[in-house]
C-alpha positions as CSV (number, residue, x, y, z in Angstrom):
1,X,215.3,137.9,189.5
2,X,214.8,141.0,191.6
3,X,214.8,143.2,188.4
4,X,212.1,140.9,186.9
5,X,210.0,141.1,190.0
6,X,210.4,144.9,190.0
7,X,209.4,145.1,186.4
8,X,206.3,142.9,187.0
9,X,205.3,145.1,189.9
10,X,205.7,148.3,187.9
11,X,203.7,146.9,185.0
12,X,201.0,145.7,187.3
13,X,200.8,149.3,188.8
14,X,200.7,150.8,185.3
15,X,198.0,148.4,184.3
16,X,196.0,149.3,187.4
17,X,196.3,153.0,186.5
18,X,195.2,152.5,182.9
19,X,192.4,150.1,184.0
20,X,191.1,152.8,186.4
21,X,191.2,155.4,183.6
22,X,189.3,153.2,181.2
23,X,186.7,152.4,183.9
24,X,186.4,156.1,184.6
25,X,185.8,156.8,180.9
26,X,183.1,154.2,180.6
27,X,181.4,155.4,183.8
28,X,181.5,159.0,182.4
29,X,180.1,157.8,179.0
30,X,177.2,156.0,180.7
31,X,176.4,159.1,182.8
32,X,176.4,161.3,179.8
33,X,174.3,158.8,177.8
34,X,171.8,158.6,180.6
35,X,171.6,162.4,180.8
36,X,171.0,162.7,177.1
37,X,168.3,160.1,177.2
38,X,166.6,161.9,180.1
39,X,166.7,165.2,178.2
40,X,165.2,163.6,175.1
41,X,168.2,163.7,172.8
42,X,168.4,160.0,172.1
43,X,167.1,156.5,173.0
44,X,169.5,153.7,172.6
45,X,171.0,154.2,169.2
46,X,168.2,156.4,167.9
47,X,168.8,160.2,167.8
48,X,165.8,162.5,168.3
49,X,165.6,166.1,166.8
50,X,167.5,167.6,169.8
51,X,170.2,165.0,169.4
52,X,170.6,165.5,165.7
53,X,170.9,169.3,166.3
54,X,173.5,168.8,169.0
55,X,175.6,166.6,166.7
56,X,176.4,169.7,164.7
57,X,177.4,171.8,167.7
58,X,180.9,171.6,169.0
59,X,180.8,173.9,172.0
60,X,178.4,173.7,175.0
61,X,176.3,171.3,173.0
62,X,173.5,170.9,175.5
63,X,173.2,174.5,176.4
64,X,173.2,175.7,172.8
65,X,170.6,173.0,171.8
66,X,168.3,173.9,174.6
67,X,168.6,177.6,173.7
68,X,167.6,176.8,170.1
69,X,164.8,174.5,171.0
70,X,163.4,176.9,173.6
71,X,162.5,179.2,170.7
72,X,164.8,182.0,172.0
73,X,166.8,182.3,168.8
74,X,163.5,183.0,166.9
75,X,161.4,184.8,169.4
76,X,163.8,187.7,170.3
77,X,165.2,190.3,168.0
78,X,168.5,189.5,166.3
79,X,170.6,191.9,168.4
80,X,169.5,190.1,171.6
81,X,170.2,186.7,170.1
82,X,173.7,188.0,169.3
83,X,174.0,189.1,173.0
84,X,173.0,185.7,174.2
85,X,175.4,183.7,172.0
86,X,178.3,185.9,172.8
87,X,178.2,184.5,176.3
88,X,178.5,180.8,175.3
89,X,181.5,179.3,177.1
90,X,182.7,182.7,178.1
91,X,184.4,182.8,181.5
92,X,185.1,186.4,182.6
93,X,188.5,187.1,184.1
94,X,188.6,188.2,187.7
95,X,188.9,191.9,187.0
96,X,187.1,192.1,183.7
97,X,184.4,194.8,183.6
98,X,181.9,195.6,180.9
99,X,178.9,197.9,180.4
100,X,175.7,195.9,181.0
101,X,172.1,196.3,179.9
102,X,168.9,194.6,180.9
103,X,167.8,192.5,178.0
104,X,164.9,190.0,178.2
105,X,166.8,187.4,176.2
106,X,169.6,187.5,178.7
107,X,167.2,187.0,181.6
108,X,165.5,184.1,179.7
109,X,168.9,182.5,179.1
110,X,169.8,182.8,182.8
111,X,166.5,181.1,183.8
112,X,167.1,178.3,181.1
113,X,170.6,177.7,182.4
114,X,169.4,177.5,186.0
115,X,166.7,175.0,185.0
116,X,169.2,172.8,183.2
117,X,171.4,172.7,186.4
118,X,168.3,171.8,188.4
119,X,167.7,168.9,186.0
120,X,171.1,167.5,186.8
121,X,173.1,168.9,183.8
122,X,176.7,169.4,185.0
123,X,177.9,173.0,185.2
124,X,180.7,172.4,182.7
125,X,177.9,171.7,180.1
126,X,176.3,175.0,180.9
127,X,179.1,177.6,180.8
128,X,177.6,180.9,179.9
129,X,178.0,184.6,181.0
130,X,175.9,187.6,180.4
131,X,179.0,189.9,180.7
132,X,179.8,190.2,176.9
133,X,176.1,190.5,176.0
134,X,176.0,194.3,175.7
135,X,179.2,194.3,173.5
136,X,177.6,191.9,171.0
137,X,174.3,193.8,171.2
138,X,176.0,197.1,170.5
139,X,178.3,195.7,167.7
140,X,175.2,194.2,166.0
141,X,173.5,197.6,166.2
142,X,176.4,199.4,164.5
143,X,178.8,200.4,167.3
144,X,182.4,200.9,166.3
145,X,185.3,198.8,167.5
146,X,186.6,201.8,169.4
147,X,183.3,202.2,171.1
148,X,183.4,198.6,172.2
149,X,186.8,199.2,173.8
150,X,185.3,202.1,175.8
151,X,182.5,199.8,177.1
152,X,184.8,197.3,178.7
153,X,188.2,196.5,180.2
154,X,188.8,193.8,177.6
155,X,191.8,194.1,175.4
156,X,191.3,194.5,171.6
157,X,192.5,190.9,171.0
158,X,190.0,189.6,173.6
159,X,187.1,191.4,171.9
160,X,188.2,190.1,168.5
161,X,188.4,186.5,169.8
162,X,185.0,186.8,171.5
163,X,183.3,187.6,168.2
164,X,185.3,185.1,166.2
165,X,184.1,182.4,168.6
166,X,180.5,183.6,168.3
167,X,180.7,183.7,164.5
168,X,182.0,180.1,164.4
169,X,179.2,179.1,166.7
170,X,176.7,180.7,164.4
171,X,178.1,178.7,161.5
172,X,177.6,175.5,163.6
173,X,174.0,176.5,164.3
174,X,173.4,177.1,160.6
175,X,174.5,173.6,159.9
176,X,172.3,172.2,162.7
177,X,169.3,174.3,161.5
178,X,169.4,172.9,158.0
179,X,165.9,171.6,158.4
180,X,164.5,174.9,159.6
181,X,164.8,177.5,156.8
182,X,163.5,180.3,159.0
183,X,166.1,179.8,161.7
184,X,168.8,179.1,159.2
185,X,168.2,182.5,157.4
186,X,168.0,184.4,160.7
187,X,171.2,183.0,162.1
188,X,173.0,183.6,158.7
189,X,171.9,187.2,158.8
190,X,173.1,187.7,162.4
191,X,176.5,186.2,161.4
192,X,176.8,188.5,158.5
193,X,176.0,191.5,160.7
194,X,178.7,190.6,163.2
195,X,181.4,189.6,160.7
196,X,182.4,193.1,159.6
197,X,185.2,195.6,159.8
198,X,187.8,194.9,162.5
199,X,186.2,191.6,163.3
200,X,186.2,190.2,159.8
201,X,189.0,188.0,158.7
202,X,190.7,189.0,155.5
203,X,193.3,186.9,153.7
């Protein structure tokens, strides 16, 4: 009898934990849905252009979409675009150092991110750093891998991973930009310029 009561109590506690988790998920879902509606991504079950674009993005969806719809990817020269996208979801280590350069596109992205935070977009949807920007800018403009290593304290594997993530993001943007031939071609060319030599995957 006591064992049965103990089992019932344990099951009730476990149910309570699961129930709280489910409730938390639904609350979070509603909050995200309300946020997307306020930003003009969707209304009810209808997706607007921003929402359709974001569906193809799998990392920092809101930030990447807002960067694209701000015109930044088309208004700045490709090397600066590469610099901006290198910082998507990049969190620098405590002691990481890298050469920096003042680029208008990086300043514009800083302002855009700040504005999103003011609009109530949670910080974990706006993860971006300008730290790797000069590395991507230099690599796009023909710097060697050895030169990149001299520009920062990053290990070779970290530099490689940084660019592979950016190249994957560029592929996602290409899919999202299928209805915009100009942007599609531009992003494709940027990806081709970055995906070379030590950064290129060969099988």
